[in-house]
gemmi code that builds the backbone of each chain (N, CA, C; Angstrom):
import gemmi

chains = {
    "A": [
        ("MET", (2.984, -22.204, 7.431), (2.079, -22.114, 6.596), (3.095, -22.335, 5.127)),
        ("PRO", (2.737, -22.726, 4.120), (3.703, -22.587, 2.918), (3.807, -21.149, 2.328)),
        ("ILE", (4.943, -20.578, 1.894), (5.056, -19.276, 1.399), (4.400, -19.208, -0.017)),
        ("ASN", (4.102, -20.273, -0.645), (3.081, -19.717, -2.003), (1.907, -19.081, -1.758)),
        ("TYR", (1.392, -19.675, -0.545), (0.107, -19.130, -0.359), (-0.035, -17.537, -0.072)),
        ("TYR", (1.228, -17.124, 0.746), (1.354, -15.607, 0.715), (1.537, -14.862, -0.688)),
        ("ILE", (2.533, -15.736, -1.316), (2.873, -15.273, -2.890), (1.574, -14.883, -3.396)),
        ("PHE", (0.535, -15.848, -3.653), (-0.384, -15.815, -4.576), (-1.487, -14.568, -3.843)),
        ("LEU", (-1.467, -14.723, -2.615), (-2.619, -13.670, -1.921), (-1.949, -12.238, -2.289)),
        ("SER", (-0.760, -12.024, -2.197), (-0.169, -10.456, -2.434), (-0.288, -10.422, -4.031)),
        ("LEU", (0.023, -11.375, -4.750), (0.022, -11.117, -6.314), (-1.336, -10.821, -6.615)),
        ("ALA", (-2.580, -11.403, -6.130), (-3.824, -11.015, -6.099), (-4.213, -9.724, -5.773)),
        ("LEU", (-3.585, -9.378, -4.742), (-3.941, -7.833, -4.267), (-3.090, -6.609, -5.158)),
        ("PHE", (-1.684, -7.307, -5.472), (-1.052, -6.310, -6.539), (-1.967, -6.235, -7.739)),
        ("CYS", (-2.385, -7.119, -8.244), (-3.214, -7.093, -9.483), (-4.707, -6.399, -9.575)),
        ("ILE", (-5.025, -6.637, -8.291), (-6.428, -5.965, -7.937), (-6.084, -4.334, -8.054)),
        ("GLY", (-5.385, -3.895, -7.574), (-4.583, -2.641, -7.545), (-4.251, -2.045, -8.748)),
        ("MET", (-3.691, -2.999, -9.525), (-3.115, -2.576, -10.957), (-4.568, -2.206, -12.054)),
        ("VAL", (-5.377, -2.955, -11.789), (-6.491, -3.174, -12.770), (-7.339, -1.842, -12.062)),
        ("GLY", (-7.404, -1.446, -11.033), (-7.956, -0.068, -10.394), (-7.251, 0.837, -11.042)),
        ("VAL", (-5.947, 0.948, -11.036), (-5.238, 2.221, -11.733), (-5.417, 2.326, -13.257)),
        ("LEU", (-5.478, 1.014, -13.391), (-5.587, 1.162, -15.172), (-7.306, 1.512, -15.656)),
        ("THR", (-8.249, 1.474, -14.916), (-9.814, 1.167, -15.197), (-10.391, 2.476, -14.674)),
        ("ARG", (-9.956, 3.002, -13.347), (-10.792, 3.987, -12.731), (-10.281, 5.599, -13.287)),
        ("ARG", (-10.974, 6.703, -13.241), (-10.526, 7.743, -13.633), (-10.655, 8.828, -12.664)),
        ("ASN", (-11.185, 8.315, -11.546), (-11.166, 9.477, -10.213), (-9.649, 9.246, -9.796)),
        ("ALA", (-9.012, 10.287, -9.459), (-7.687, 10.421, -9.239), (-7.430, 9.890, -7.457)),
        ("ILE", (-8.597, 10.140, -6.887), (-8.429, 9.798, -5.582), (-8.667, 8.155, -5.253)),
        ("ILE", (-9.262, 7.395, -6.242), (-9.396, 6.098, -6.055), (-8.013, 5.395, -6.644)),
        ("ILE", (-7.522, 6.120, -8.053), (-6.120, 5.668, -8.402), (-5.138, 5.503, -7.181)),
        ("PHE", (-5.137, 6.811, -6.525), (-4.122, 6.940, -5.191), (-4.331, 5.704, -4.475)),
        ("MET", (-5.479, 5.349, -4.074), (-6.010, 4.476, -3.136), (-5.384, 2.785, -3.738)),
        ("CYS", (-5.700, 2.733, -5.135), (-5.093, 1.484, -5.593), (-3.705, 1.397, -5.506)),
        ("ILE", (-2.921, 2.667, -5.438), (-1.509, 2.588, -5.444), (-1.255, 2.066, -3.796)),
        ("GLU", (-1.937, 2.467, -3.046), (-1.699, 2.299, -1.663), (-2.017, 0.609, -1.369)),
        ("LEU", (-2.991, 0.220, -2.146), (-2.999, -1.215, -2.030), (-1.919, -1.998, -2.736)),
        ("MET", (-1.353, -1.578, -3.434), (-0.318, -2.014, -4.067), (1.021, -2.288, -3.230)),
        ("LEU", (1.189, -1.246, -2.680), (2.110, -1.200, -1.572), (2.002, -1.911, -0.451)),
        ("ASN", (0.683, -1.985, -0.271), (0.275, -2.924, 0.918), (0.458, -4.446, 0.814)),
        ("ALA", (0.329, -4.914, -0.521), (0.672, -6.267, -1.282), (1.958, -6.565, -0.948)),
        ("VAL", (3.030, -5.459, -1.537), (4.287, -5.771, -1.432), (5.020, -5.955, 0.150)),
        ("ASN", (4.217, -5.007, 1.039), (4.563, -5.153, 2.507), (4.330, -6.614, 2.804)),
        ("LEU", (3.211, -6.982, 2.503), (2.821, -8.298, 3.158), (3.803, -9.401, 2.494)),
        ("LEU", (4.037, -9.259, 1.465), (5.028, -10.342, 0.779), (6.368, -10.154, 1.605)),
        ("LEU", (6.892, -9.129, 1.768), (8.099, -8.992, 2.288), (8.112, -9.344, 3.714)),
        ("VAL", (6.992, -9.324, 4.454), (6.771, -10.081, 6.142), (6.991, -11.334, 5.773)),
        ("ALA", (5.999, -11.841, 5.017), (6.260, -13.301, 4.774), (7.538, -14.055, 4.231)),
        ("PHE", (8.137, -13.210, 3.563), (9.346, -13.670, 3.119), (10.724, -13.658, 4.158)),
        ("SER", (10.466, -12.287, 4.908), (11.065, -12.042, 6.417), (11.049, -13.425, 7.275)),
        ("LYS", (9.759, -13.923, 7.363), (9.474, -15.016, 8.248), (10.284, -16.489, 7.726)),
        ("MET", (9.966, -16.284, 6.585), (10.495, -17.653, 5.882), (12.118, -17.665, 5.810)),
        ("HIS", (12.758, -16.419, 5.787), (14.154, -16.649, 5.838), (14.703, -16.892, 7.460)),
        ("HIS", (13.956, -16.091, 8.270), (14.046, -16.573, 9.574), (14.307, -17.946, 10.132)),
        ("LEU", (12.880, -18.739, 9.462), (12.874, -19.973, 9.882), (14.254, -20.833, 9.335)),
        ("ALA", (14.414, -20.334, 8.230), (15.593, -21.309, 7.645), (17.023, -20.839, 8.297)),
        ("LYS", (17.151, -19.447, 8.759), (18.580, -18.948, 9.008), (18.540, -19.173, 10.731)),
        ("VAL", (17.649, -19.487, 11.312), (17.515, -19.184, 12.872), (18.621, -19.920, 13.568)),
        ("SER", (19.083, -21.114, 13.307), (19.744, -21.561, 14.254), (21.461, -20.914, 13.908)),
        ("ALA", (21.787, -20.243, 12.606), (23.122, -19.528, 12.773), (22.906, -18.415, 13.065)),
        ("ASP", (21.489, -17.260, 13.004), (21.538, -16.137, 13.315), (20.176, -15.701, 13.880)),
        ("ALA", (20.266, -15.445, 15.256), (18.951, -15.264, 15.941), (18.162, -14.289, 15.277)),
        ("THR", (18.750, -13.220, 14.712), (17.769, -12.153, 14.417), (17.833, -12.098, 12.715)),
        ("ALA", (17.964, -13.368, 12.095), (17.991, -13.352, 10.658), (16.510, -13.128, 10.156)),
        ("GLY", (16.488, -12.159, 9.245), (15.151, -11.811, 8.365), (14.708, -10.590, 9.352)),
        ("ILE", (15.286, -9.846, 10.137), (14.751, -8.800, 10.531), (14.773, -7.656, 9.781)),
        ("ASP", (15.600, -7.617, 8.740), (15.798, -6.507, 7.738), (14.663, -6.187, 6.947)),
        ("GLY", (13.751, -7.655, 6.863), (12.636, -7.241, 5.887), (11.807, -6.435, 6.500)),
        ("GLN", (11.223, -6.873, 7.765), (10.402, -6.160, 8.532), (10.765, -4.708, 8.666)),
        ("LEU", (12.214, -4.525, 8.853), (12.405, -2.983, 8.869), (12.290, -2.327, 7.540)),
        ("PHE", (12.350, -3.031, 6.239), (12.018, -2.421, 5.013), (10.462, -1.924, 5.036)),
        ("VAL", (9.795, -2.785, 5.566), (8.381, -2.730, 5.642), (8.315, -1.314, 6.285)),
        ("PHE", (8.817, -1.155, 7.500), (8.609, 0.014, 8.158), (8.883, 1.226, 7.298)),
        ("PHE", (9.870, 1.241, 6.709), (10.439, 2.393, 5.934), (9.380, 2.533, 4.586)),
        ("ILE", (9.139, 1.714, 4.032), (7.802, 1.657, 3.184), (6.719, 2.446, 3.583)),
        ("MET", (6.289, 2.247, 4.903), (5.009, 2.540, 5.370), (5.240, 4.432, 5.517)),
        ("VAL", (6.705, 4.671, 5.990), (6.959, 5.992, 6.275), (6.948, 6.668, 5.052)),
        ("VAL", (7.637, 6.073, 3.641), (7.322, 6.884, 2.523), (5.955, 6.994, 2.035)),
        ("ALA", (5.067, 5.922, 2.325), (4.012, 5.852, 1.854), (3.256, 7.198, 2.451)),
        ("ALA", (3.335, 7.229, 3.769), (2.740, 8.174, 4.621), (3.090, 9.753, 3.814)),
        ("ALA", (4.203, 9.953, 3.791), (4.824, 11.127, 3.146), (4.132, 11.313, 1.678)),
        ("GLU", (4.228, 10.196, 0.950), (3.806, 10.365, -0.403), (2.142, 10.686, -0.206)),
        ("VAL", (1.595, 9.962, 0.601), (-0.133, 10.504, 0.717), (-0.141, 12.046, 0.997)),
        ("SER", (0.617, 12.533, 2.058), (0.205, 13.631, 2.331), (0.448, 14.779, 1.210)),
        ("VAL", (1.467, 14.598, 0.201), (1.822, 15.345, -0.954), (0.957, 14.997, -1.784)),
        ("GLY", (0.727, 13.732, -2.122), (-0.435, 13.663, -3.276), (-1.872, 14.169, -3.089)),
        ("LEU", (-2.085, 13.872, -1.826), (-3.492, 14.593, -1.394), (-3.500, 16.082, -1.842)),
        ("ALA", (-2.435, 16.700, -1.463), (-2.240, 18.364, -1.378), (-2.335, 18.349, -3.195)),
        ("ILE", (-1.821, 17.710, -3.811), (-1.705, 18.177, -5.077), (-3.159, 17.670, -6.014)),
        ("ILE", (-4.042, 16.676, -5.162), (-5.247, 16.593, -5.782), (-6.121, 17.636, -5.277)),
        ("VAL", (-6.097, 18.157, -4.047), (-7.022, 19.298, -3.550), (-6.511, 20.350, -4.475)),
        ("MET", (-5.315, 20.666, -4.984), (-5.130, 21.691, -5.605), (-5.831, 21.669, -6.970)),
        ("MET", (-5.364, 20.442, -7.565), (-6.137, 20.209, -8.991), (-7.569, 20.295, -8.983)),
        ("TYR", (-8.378, 20.268, -8.030), (-9.491, 20.224, -7.537), (-10.099, 21.618, -7.791)),
        ("ARG", (-9.006, 22.450, -6.883), (-9.510, 23.718, -6.671), (-9.329, 24.643, -8.188)),
        ("ASN", (-8.441, 24.029, -9.053), (-8.053, 24.707, -10.215), (-9.332, 24.265, -11.675)),
        ("ILE", (-9.470, 23.099, -11.442), (-10.322, 22.548, -12.514), (-11.834, 22.067, -12.160)),
        ("HIS", (-12.058, 22.028, -10.748), (-13.192, 21.513, -10.273), (-13.576, 19.916, -10.654)),
        ("SER", (-12.714, 19.262, -10.517), (-12.795, 17.698, -10.953), (-11.716, 17.020, -10.671)),
        ("VAL", (-12.095, 15.879, -10.289), (-10.657, 15.007, -10.130), (-10.645, 13.685, -11.170)),
        ("ASP", (-11.304, 14.101, -12.024), (-11.030, 12.995, -13.067), (-9.863, 13.355, -13.991)),
        ("VAL", (-9.010, 12.303, -14.294), (-7.472, 12.379, -14.480), (-7.510, 12.718, -16.052)),
        ("ASN", (-8.910, 12.538, -16.603), (-8.826, 12.630, -18.206), (-8.821, 14.291, -18.482)),
        ("PHE", (-9.213, 15.122, -17.474), (-9.046, 16.420, -17.685), (-7.521, 17.071, -17.903)),
        ("LEU", (-6.581, 15.907, -17.351), (-5.331, 16.480, -17.120), (-4.587, 16.369, -18.569)),
        ("ASN", (-5.210, 15.911, -19.653), (-4.508, 15.532, -20.921), (-3.756, 16.767, -21.586)),
        ("ARG", (-4.281, 17.794, -20.745), (-3.700, 19.040, -21.612), (-2.243, 19.115, -21.072)),
        ("LEU", (-1.789, 18.330, -20.235), (-0.178, 18.404, -19.953), (0.546, 17.785, -21.135)),
        ("LYS", (-0.378, 17.087, -22.092), (0.699, 16.582, -23.054), (1.107, 17.430, -24.367)),
        ("HIS", (0.014, 18.782, -24.232), (0.323, 19.643, -25.281), (1.192, 20.699, -25.175)),
    ],
    "B": [
        ("MET", (-13.745, -4.844, -4.349), (-14.903, -3.837, -3.785), (-14.057, -2.701, -3.694)),
        ("VAL", (-13.056, -2.413, -3.427), (-12.263, -1.009, -3.724), (-12.650, -0.587, -4.903)),
        ("ILE", (-12.226, -1.132, -6.079), (-12.204, -0.574, -7.367), (-13.737, -0.759, -7.997)),
        ("THR", (-14.478, -1.381, -7.452), (-15.728, -1.840, -8.136), (-17.000, -0.565, -7.768)),
        ("SER", (-16.781, -0.128, -6.214), (-17.499, 1.038, -5.671), (-17.516, 2.216, -6.552)),
        ("ARG", (-18.854, 2.400, -6.900), (-19.160, 3.983, -7.498), (-18.589, 4.998, -6.641)),
        ("ASN", (-19.019, 5.138, -5.387), (-19.203, 5.916, -4.477), (-17.643, 5.964, -3.709)),
        ("PRO", (-16.924, 6.815, -3.925), (-15.412, 6.939, -3.321), (-15.477, 6.767, -1.646)),
        ("ILE", (-16.603, 7.098, -0.909), (-16.446, 6.708, 0.354), (-16.412, 5.318, 0.614)),
        ("TYR", (-17.316, 4.376, -0.122), (-17.473, 3.164, -0.088), (-16.299, 2.722, -0.112)),
        ("SER", (-15.688, 2.974, -1.470), (-14.291, 2.708, -1.550), (-13.199, 2.504, -0.504)),
        ("VAL", (-12.882, 3.931, 0.060), (-12.381, 3.904, 1.348), (-12.927, 2.947, 2.432)),
        ("LEU", (-14.006, 2.810, 2.735), (-14.118, 1.759, 3.812), (-13.728, 0.406, 3.405)),
        ("TRP", (-13.929, 0.022, 2.342), (-13.579, -1.268, 1.753), (-11.787, -1.464, 1.866)),
        ("LEU", (-11.582, -0.401, 1.654), (-9.657, -0.383, 1.846), (-9.590, -0.524, 3.421)),
        ("ILE", (-10.198, 0.152, 4.098), (-10.004, -0.090, 5.488), (-10.195, -1.332, 5.879)),
        ("VAL", (-11.275, -2.047, 5.462), (-11.285, -3.715, 5.814), (-10.085, -4.263, 5.135)),
        ("THR", (-9.809, -3.947, 4.140), (-8.426, -4.738, 3.528), (-7.327, -4.624, 4.429)),
        ("PHE", (-7.138, -3.369, 4.606), (-6.117, -3.188, 5.812), (-6.095, -3.966, 6.941)),
        ("PHE", (-7.162, -3.768, 7.683), (-7.378, -4.917, 9.087), (-7.132, -6.142, 8.685)),
        ("SER", (-7.539, -6.753, 7.422), (-7.109, -8.281, 7.053), (-5.386, -8.246, 6.966)),
        ("ILE", (-5.227, -7.280, 6.492), (-3.534, -7.614, 6.214), (-2.906, -7.375, 7.400)),
        ("SER", (-3.486, -6.564, 8.650), (-3.069, -6.372, 9.989), (-3.343, -8.033, 10.521)),
        ("GLY", (-4.066, -8.469, 10.326), (-4.593, -9.756, 10.840), (-3.683, -10.896, 10.351)),
        ("HIS", (-3.216, -10.849, 9.083), (-1.920, -11.511, 8.572), (-0.685, -11.364, 9.383)),
        ("TYR", (-0.280, -9.944, 9.481), (0.830, -9.631, 10.349), (0.841, -10.237, 11.582)),
        ("ILE", (-0.158, -10.235, 12.240), (-0.361, -10.938, 13.684), (-0.036, -12.361, 13.611)),
        ("LEU", (-0.723, -12.955, 12.776), (-0.576, -14.395, 12.381), (0.730, -14.865, 12.285)),
        ("LEU", (1.766, -13.746, 11.266), (3.157, -14.015, 11.075), (3.994, -13.396, 12.243)),
        ("ASN", (3.237, -13.205, 13.506), (3.959, -12.446, 14.479), (5.051, -11.680, 14.279)),
        ("ALA", (4.166, -10.693, 13.573), (4.947, -9.362, 13.387), (3.853, -8.202, 14.186)),
        ("GLN", (4.029, -8.248, 15.460), (2.969, -7.474, 16.049), (3.475, -6.097, 15.772)),
        ("PHE", (4.354, -5.713, 15.795), (4.839, -4.079, 15.804), (4.352, -3.502, 14.523)),
        ("LEU", (4.495, -4.463, 13.460), (3.945, -4.050, 12.165), (2.457, -4.130, 11.896)),
        ("ALA", (1.911, -4.809, 12.637), (0.524, -5.023, 12.640), (-0.134, -3.560, 13.152)),
        ("ILE", (0.666, -3.265, 14.314), (0.092, -2.105, 15.007), (0.148, -0.884, 14.381)),
        ("VAL", (1.501, -0.750, 13.652), (1.878, 0.512, 12.844), (0.787, 0.556, 11.618)),
        ("ASN", (0.710, -0.755, 11.011), (-0.292, -0.473, 10.117), (-1.716, -0.055, 10.292)),
        ("ILE", (-2.213, -0.427, 11.467), (-3.512, -0.311, 11.865), (-3.471, 1.260, 12.267)),
        ("ILE", (-2.481, 1.873, 12.836), (-2.359, 3.181, 13.266), (-2.186, 4.197, 12.010)),
        ("VAL", (-1.052, 3.652, 11.205), (-0.711, 4.739, 10.193), (-1.892, 4.603, 9.070)),
        ("TYR", (-1.903, 3.467, 8.583), (-2.913, 3.249, 7.235), (-4.288, 3.255, 7.615)),
        ("ALA", (-4.734, 2.437, 8.330), (-6.166, 2.504, 8.841), (-6.558, 3.756, 9.880)),
        ("GLY", (-5.687, 4.334, 10.560), (-6.078, 5.451, 11.250), (-5.772, 6.806, 10.536)),
        ("ALA", (-4.311, 6.898, 10.156), (-4.074, 8.399, 9.829), (-4.443, 8.377, 8.117)),
        ("ILE", (-4.021, 7.698, 7.495), (-4.089, 8.016, 5.924), (-5.550, 7.830, 5.567)),
        ("MET", (-5.979, 6.709, 6.017), (-7.639, 6.677, 5.591), (-8.406, 7.856, 5.721)),
        ("VAL", (-8.349, 8.363, 7.277), (-8.899, 9.571, 7.642), (-8.600, 10.553, 6.858)),
        ("LEU", (-7.490, 10.804, 6.195), (-6.988, 11.798, 5.296), (-7.672, 11.778, 3.925)),
        ("PHE", (-7.888, 10.267, 3.595), (-8.649, 10.304, 2.291), (-10.250, 10.735, 2.582)),
        ("LEU", (-10.881, 10.187, 3.491), (-12.204, 10.607, 3.770), (-12.400, 11.972, 3.885)),
        ("PHE", (-11.552, 12.622, 4.594), (-11.439, 14.103, 4.683), (-11.378, 14.808, 3.526)),
        ("VAL", (-10.704, 14.511, 2.614), (-10.646, 14.863, 1.291), (-11.592, 14.937, 0.484)),
        ("ILE", (-12.164, 13.626, 0.529), (-13.484, 13.396, -0.256), (-14.476, 14.161, 0.458)),
        ("MET", (-14.773, 14.196, 1.485), (-15.843, 15.011, 1.985), (-15.678, 16.397, 1.877)),
        ("LEU", (-14.498, 16.736, 1.767), (-14.039, 18.158, 1.541), (-14.590, 18.636, 0.149)),
        ("MET", (-14.456, 17.687, -0.810), (-14.756, 17.981, -2.163), (-15.943, 17.628, -2.466)),
        ("ASN", (-16.831, 17.129, -1.780), (-18.270, 16.600, -1.610), (-18.569, 16.113, -3.049)),
        ("LEU", (-17.659, 14.843, -3.399), (-17.778, 14.147, -4.452), (-18.723, 13.198, -4.686)),
        ("SER", (-19.774, 12.760, -3.602), (-20.475, 11.801, -3.573), (-21.531, 11.991, -4.250)),
        ("LYS", (-21.991, 13.073, -4.484), (-23.325, 13.514, -5.453), (-22.805, 12.920, -7.074)),
        ("THR", (-21.689, 13.708, -7.053), (-21.187, 13.787, -8.715), (-20.660, 12.392, -9.132)),
        ("ALA", (-21.632, 12.006, -9.890), (-21.118, 10.376, -10.259), (-20.173, 10.612, -11.440)),
        ("GLU", (-19.460, 9.330, -11.380), (-18.077, 9.766, -12.220), (-18.920, 9.469, -13.858)),
        ("PRO", (-18.299, 10.390, -14.720), (-18.752, 10.480, -16.067), (-18.854, 9.008, -16.925)),
        ("LYS", (-19.508, 9.022, -17.874), (-19.509, 7.671, -18.607), (-18.209, 7.811, -19.379)),
        ("LYS", (-17.555, 6.483, -19.478), (-16.212, 6.700, -20.092), (-16.095, 5.452, -21.052)),
        ("ASN", (-15.151, 5.296, -21.803), (-15.135, 4.214, -22.854), (-15.000, 2.969, -22.132)),
        ("ARG", (-15.965, 2.064, -22.569), (-16.179, 0.727, -21.800), (-15.083, -0.189, -22.449)),
        ("TRP", (-14.349, 0.180, -23.644), (-13.227, -0.613, -23.889), (-12.118, -0.418, -23.327)),
        ("LEU", (-11.958, 0.863, -22.666), (-10.718, 0.900, -21.932), (-10.982, 0.163, -20.639)),
        ("LYS", (-11.959, -0.101, -19.955), (-12.331, -0.826, -18.888), (-11.995, -2.188, -18.987)),
        ("VAL", (-12.486, -2.474, -20.179), (-12.419, -3.942, -20.597), (-11.081, -4.485, -20.807)),
        ("ALA", (-10.195, -3.459, -21.609), (-8.662, -3.366, -21.711), (-7.976, -3.412, -20.610)),
        ("GLY", (-8.456, -2.493, -19.283), (-7.587, -2.676, -18.363), (-7.958, -3.779, -17.424)),
        ("GLY", (-9.006, -4.514, -17.470), (-9.180, -5.561, -16.770), (-8.782, -6.752, -17.300)),
        ("LEU", (-8.708, -6.817, -18.648), (-7.772, -7.730, -19.640), (-6.141, -7.892, -18.953)),
        ("ALA", (-5.900, -6.605, -19.152), (-4.476, -6.478, -18.916), (-4.030, -7.098, -17.605)),
        ("GLY", (-4.636, -6.487, -16.438), (-4.547, -6.927, -14.920), (-4.579, -8.556, -15.047)),
        ("GLY", (-5.807, -8.939, -15.786), (-5.858, -10.554, -15.431), (-4.825, -11.365, -16.249)),
        ("CYS", (-4.335, -10.888, -17.274), (-3.212, -11.458, -17.697), (-1.944, -11.522, -17.140)),
        ("LEU", (-1.683, -10.184, -16.336), (-0.440, -9.875, -15.446), (-0.574, -11.074, -14.414)),
        ("LEU", (-2.044, -11.212, -13.617), (-1.920, -12.145, -12.638), (-1.931, -13.563, -13.136)),
        ("LEU", (-2.241, -13.942, -14.383), (-2.288, -15.259, -15.020), (-0.786, -15.660, -15.242)),
        ("VAL", (0.087, -14.527, -15.854), (1.472, -14.868, -16.262), (2.165, -15.189, -15.062)),
        ("LEU", (1.749, -14.239, -14.028), (2.528, -14.472, -12.769), (2.591, -15.638, -11.821)),
        ("VAL", (1.159, -16.087, -11.770), (0.875, -17.387, -10.984), (1.247, -18.380, -11.979)),
        ("ALA", (1.148, -18.289, -13.304), (1.801, -19.550, -14.148), (3.421, -19.532, -13.630)),
        ("ALA", (4.159, -18.563, -13.667), (5.419, -18.514, -13.679), (5.920, -18.843, -12.183)),
        ("LEU", (5.130, -18.552, -11.193), (5.599, -18.925, -9.863), (4.899, -20.273, -9.289)),
        ("ARG", (4.019, -20.887, -10.015), (3.485, -21.949, -9.464), (4.238, -23.174, -9.141)),
        ("ASN", (5.297, -23.465, -9.823), (6.150, -24.421, -9.865), (7.481, -24.042, -9.502)),
        ("THR", (7.683, -23.121, -8.719), (8.906, -23.076, -8.007), (9.430, -23.631, -6.939)),
        ("GLU", (10.629, -23.644, -6.809), (11.142, -24.681, -5.562), (10.821, -23.838, -3.978)),
        ("LEU", (10.048, -22.773, -4.296), (9.716, -22.338, -2.851), (8.462, -22.965, -2.463)),
        ("LYS", (8.040, -23.869, -3.213), (7.124, -24.332, -2.331), (6.914, -25.141, -1.151)),
        ("SER", (8.263, -25.604, -1.251), (8.464, -26.609, 0.221), (8.901, -25.740, 1.181)),
        ("GLN", (8.978, -24.260, 1.097), (9.588, -23.436, 1.786), (8.389, -23.008, 3.024)),
        ("LEU", (8.450, -22.782, 4.163), (7.540, -22.770, 4.973), (7.843, -21.205, 5.810)),
        ("ALA", (6.526, -20.579, 6.101), (6.858, -19.156, 6.658), (6.442, -19.856, 8.082)),
        ("GLN", (7.354, -18.995, 8.967), (7.010, -19.228, 10.563), (5.889, -18.487, 10.758)),
        ("VAL", (5.059, -19.255, 11.386), (3.849, -18.568, 11.714), (3.522, -18.884, 13.197)),
        ("ASN", (3.253, -17.879, 13.919), (2.948, -17.881, 15.268), (3.879, -18.184, 16.411)),
        ("GLU", (4.957, -17.878, 15.790), (6.452, -17.967, 17.037), (7.565, -17.205, 16.384)),
        ("GLY", (8.600, -16.985, 16.908), (9.742, -16.395, 16.268), (9.476, -14.914, 16.846)),
        ("ASP", (10.692, -14.553, 17.239), (10.675, -12.987, 18.238), (11.073, -12.018, 17.080)),
        ("ILE", (11.406, -11.933, 16.049), (12.044, -11.103, 15.316), (10.845, -10.018, 15.012)),
        ("GLY", (9.817, -10.123, 15.145), (8.582, -8.934, 14.967), (8.488, -8.304, 16.195)),
        ("LEU", (8.942, -8.564, 17.345), (8.863, -7.833, 18.330), (9.147, -6.382, 18.365)),
        ("ILE", (8.752, -5.566, 19.425), (9.347, -4.065, 19.096), (10.734, -3.879, 19.700)),
        ("LYS", (10.976, -5.048, 20.538), (12.458, -4.901, 21.434), (13.297, -5.232, 20.279)),
        ("ASN", (13.428, -6.339, 19.709), (14.194, -6.715, 18.717), (14.172, -5.497, 17.676)),
        ("LEU", (13.115, -5.271, 17.204), (13.096, -4.613, 15.784), (13.532, -2.887, 16.131)),
        ("GLY", (13.016, -2.565, 17.382), (13.803, -1.279, 17.656), (15.296, -1.589, 18.049)),
        ("LYS", (15.871, -2.316, 18.418), (17.366, -2.419, 18.874), (17.849, -2.497, 17.432)),
        ("GLU", (17.451, -3.191, 16.268), (18.011, -3.009, 15.073), (17.855, -1.860, 14.300)),
        ("LEU", (16.784, -1.239, 14.427), (16.454, 0.005, 13.691), (17.483, 1.116, 14.157)),
        ("PHE", (17.611, 1.309, 15.648), (18.410, 2.558, 16.147), (19.854, 2.111, 16.272)),
        ("SER", (20.419, 0.667, 15.748), (21.575, 0.424, 15.753), (22.209, 0.491, 14.171)),
        ("THR", (21.581, -0.495, 13.298), (22.255, -0.655, 12.146), (21.618, 0.473, 11.189)),
        ("TYR", (20.390, 0.508, 11.372), (19.625, 1.583, 10.403), (19.388, 2.896, 10.843)),
        ("VAL", (20.026, 3.396, 12.016), (19.773, 4.606, 12.099), (19.871, 5.804, 11.123)),
        ("VAL", (20.858, 5.579, 10.263), (20.958, 6.747, 9.096), (19.817, 6.877, 8.261)),
        ("PRO", (19.341, 5.686, 7.860), (18.036, 5.642, 7.174), (16.954, 6.253, 7.959)),
        ("PHE", (16.710, 5.818, 9.020), (15.782, 6.606, 10.181), (15.907, 8.049, 10.080)),
        ("GLU", (17.115, 8.750, 10.142), (17.177, 9.919, 10.259), (16.738, 10.483, 8.929)),
        ("ILE", (17.218, 9.801, 7.788), (17.004, 10.662, 6.671), (15.515, 10.418, 6.311)),
        ("SER", (14.812, 9.181, 6.944), (13.098, 9.500, 6.874), (12.834, 10.463, 7.339)),
        ("SER", (13.167, 10.935, 8.616), (12.669, 12.263, 9.168), (12.664, 13.154, 8.435)),
        ("ILE", (13.877, 13.350, 7.681), (13.953, 14.996, 6.732), (13.179, 14.528, 5.699)),
        ("LEU", (12.773, 13.354, 5.153), (11.701, 13.235, 4.058), (10.565, 13.831, 4.606)),
        ("PHE", (10.193, 13.157, 5.940), (8.952, 13.676, 6.425), (8.946, 15.356, 6.532)),
        ("LEU", (9.872, 15.733, 6.905), (10.044, 17.453, 6.975), (9.725, 17.935, 5.975)),
        ("SER", (10.320, 17.553, 4.604), (10.146, 18.126, 3.381), (8.914, 17.856, 2.667)),
        ("ALA", (8.090, 16.656, 3.082), (7.044, 16.317, 2.559), (5.627, 17.040, 3.130)),
        ("MET", (6.070, 17.452, 4.715), (5.292, 18.413, 5.396), (5.288, 19.707, 4.635)),
        ("VAL", (6.489, 20.270, 4.436), (6.655, 21.362, 3.758), (5.974, 21.772, 2.355)),
        ("GLY", (6.219, 20.687, 1.728), (5.369, 20.474, 0.302), (4.159, 20.564, 0.305)),
        ("ALA", (3.565, 19.779, 1.097), (2.071, 19.722, 1.307), (1.629, 20.807, 1.713)),
        ("VAL", (2.331, 21.698, 2.454), (1.924, 23.159, 2.804), (1.868, 23.926, 1.642)),
        ("VAL", (3.125, 24.056, 1.069), (3.012, 24.925, 0.074), (2.333, 24.482, -0.960)),
        ("ILE", (2.099, 23.183, -1.381), (1.253, 23.106, -2.570), (-0.583, 23.508, -2.054)),
        ("GLY", (-0.610, 23.028, -0.806), (-2.252, 23.402, -0.596), (-2.362, 24.728, -0.225)),
        ("LYS", (-1.517, 25.760, -0.244), (-1.534, 27.260, 0.126), (-2.335, 27.688, -0.889)),
        ("LYS", (-3.397, 28.652, -0.680), (-3.943, 29.481, -1.683), (-3.015, 30.636, -2.270)),
        ("GLU", (-2.767, 30.441, -3.473), (-2.225, 31.435, -4.077), (-2.599, 32.736, -4.232)),
    ],
}
model = gemmi.Model(1)
for chain_id, residues in chains.items():
    chain = gemmi.Chain(chain_id)
    for i, (resn, *xyz) in enumerate(residues, 1):
        res = gemmi.Residue()
        res.name, res.seqid = resn, gemmi.SeqId(i, " ")
        for name, pos in zip(("N", "CA", "C"), xyz):
            atom = gemmi.Atom()
            atom.name, atom.element = name, gemmi.Element(name[0])
            atom.pos, atom.b_iso = gemmi.Position(*pos), 0.0
            res.add_atom(atom)
        chain.add_residue(res)
    model.add_chain(chain)
structure = gemmi.Structure()
structure.add_model(model)
structure.setup_entities()
């Protein structure tokens, strides 16, 4: 399958995630959009890893395996990030009884 | 659908659908290990955590307050412009002739990935375990009632 189909698919996913971050005001939905962007990048990494593997398979039998391991590490970091971020959101809800990020603009004063 | 649903729970369910389709793409690219990890970690653990937090906060009744419509339009416009610029930039690259290997190749199998992970990438693996430990401690400390 040509690589640019994968490029455009993950580009579309990334832009949807970015529009979500820019337009929504609910902190949890912003968080989910960040997950969506991370997944778009993961998909592109796997596609490029397979592309590199196909190009270099005659010289090196495991060419392109690094990309898939990077995807694994991105998932690890995303899991850690979600646990801490959701704890922060729960604490924020407990303090101001809302998950609207507009109420957080006190931070700038 | 993830970003247009009013109710956050519907948003989560659509995101799970998206993750399953991405896992399907991984299987098509013959990266079985990543597909399984994606389903277990994302669609399983992380989304259950999201649902749990949303139901804990009882958010489904409280509608999102009315906000500035121009902000929404500007956000959509900015995202659309980003998509347009990137598509225009990448449309005529030389990558068009490159193929991604589909349905064959064994670098995505657990055997090869594990061998590489525990030989070349063993130090980042251990560092990620420390990261998990600190994330766990941080989540407990933040979430604790003071």
